[in-house]
C-alpha positions in Angstrom: 51.5 132.1 96.2 49.3 133.1 98.1 50.5 133.1 101.7 48.3 131.9 103.2 49.2 128.6 101.3 52.6 128.7 102.0 54.0 125.7 103.4 57.3 127.6 105.2 54.6 130.4 107.1 53.1 127.4 108.5 55.2 125.7 109.1 58.4 125.6 111.0 59.5 123.2 107.4 62.2 120.8 109.3 63.2 119.7 113.3 63.4 123.6 114.3 67.5 123.9 115.7 67.3 127.9 116.5 64.2 130.5 115.8 65.6 134.0 116.0 63.4 137.4 115.4 63.6 137.7 111.6 64.2 134.1 110.8 65.2 130.4 111.7 66.9 127.6 111.3 65.8 124.1 110.7 67.0 121.0 109.9 66.2 119.1 107.2 64.6 115.4 108.0 62.8 112.1 105.2 64.8 110.7 102.9 67.0 114.4 101.7 67.8 114.4 105.5 69.0 111.3 105.1 70.8 110.9 102.4 73.6 114.5 103.1 73.4 114.8 107.6 73.2 117.5 108.5 71.5 119.2 105.3 69.2 122.0 107.2 66.8 124.9 105.9 67.2 129.3 106.4 63.9 130.5 106.4 62.8 133.5 106.6 60.4 134.5 109.2 57.8 136.7 107.0 56.5 135.8 103.3 58.8 137.5 100.8 59.9 135.4 97.1 63.5 137.1 96.6 66.0 138.2 98.5 65.6 141.4 97.0 62.7 141.9 98.3 64.0 141.8 101.9 65.4 145.6 103.2 69.1 145.7 103.2 70.0 145.2 106.5 67.4 142.3 106.7 69.1 140.8 103.6 72.4 141.3 105.9 71.2 139.5 108.6 69.7 136.7 106.8 73.4 136.2 104.7 74.9 135.9 108.9 72.6 133.6 109.9 73.2 130.9 106.2 76.9 131.6 107.2 76.1 130.2 110.2 74.6 127.7 109.9 77.2 126.4 106.8 79.7 126.8 109.6 78.6 124.4 111.5 78.1 122.1 109.1 81.9 122.6 108.1 82.8 122.5 111.8 81.0 118.7 112.8 81.4 117.8 109.7 83.8 118.6 107.7 82.5 118.0 104.6 84.6 118.3 101.0 82.1 121.2 99.9 78.9 122.6 101.2 75.9 123.6 98.8 73.6 127.1 99.5 71.4 126.8 97.1 68.3 129.6 97.0 66.2 128.0 95.1 61.9 128.9 95.3 60.9 127.8 92.7 58.1 124.9 94.0 57.4 127.6 97.3 58.0 130.8 96.4 59.7 131.3 100.2 62.6 132.6 101.4 64.5 130.4 101.7 68.1 128.7 101.8 69.6 125.0 102.0 72.8 124.8 104.0 73.8 120.9 102.3 77.2 119.4 103.5 78.7 117.5 101.2 82.0 115.0 100.5 82.7 112.9 97.3 81.9 109.8 97.6 78.3 111.0 98.3 74.6 109.3 95.9 74.7 112.3 94.2 78.7 114.5 93.6 79.2 116.2 91.4 75.8 116.7 90.5 73.1 119.0 92.1 71.4 116.5 95.3 68.2 117.1 92.8 69.8 115.1 90.3 69.6 111.9 89.7 71.1 109.0 91.9 74.4 108.0 90.2 75.1 105.9 93.1 74.1 104.5 96.5 74.4 106.2 99.1 76.9 106.5 102.5 76.3 105.8 105.6 77.8 108.6 107.8 77.9 109.8 111.2 74.6 112.4 112.2 74.8 114.8 114.2 72.4 115.2 116.1 69.8 118.1 116.6 71.9 118.9 120.6 75.2 119.5 119.1 74.0 121.6 115.4 71.9 123.7 117.9 74.7 123.8 120.1 77.6 124.9 117.9 75.1 127.0 115.3 74.6 129.3 118.3 78.1 129.5 119.5 78.3 130.6 115.5 75.6 132.6 115.7 76.7 134.7 118.5 80.4 135.5 117.6 78.8 136.1 113.7 75.5 138.3 115.1 77.1 141.0 116.7 80.3 141.1 115.3 80.0 144.2 112.5 80.6 143.6 109.3 84.5 144.6 108.2 84.9 147.3 105.5 87.3 145.5 103.1 88.7 147.8 100.5 87.1 151.2 101.8 89.4 154.3 100.0 90.6 156.1 103.6 
């Protein structure tokens, strides 16, 4: 898909919560956003199809943002599980889905793209302001920390 026809190059891809120099975090809207409160995407700004298209430092930065979104959702929503997915089959532009899941949600344990096995549960929805505020706190903590080098041999 050429960048000119890419929906993630043409728009934010959801309700913008945070924009950095290299990527952005958006809240998913519509049916999926209502069924899975807090469902977010982390979208790389420049058009690239695969994670391996990114320079190693850029891929590391993107994953730090993905993990900050995961920490945000865990703090605000206390889900039973977080699903991380980078599919790109329909939109071949690097982006990660960060999806809070509960054992009693409409699709659990199947992926959210499968058929629902029960009605969606009503859950409290964090506001965009709550998501953005907590995300900013998590990003400040994770983006200024140098990566830990575990298992290094002295």
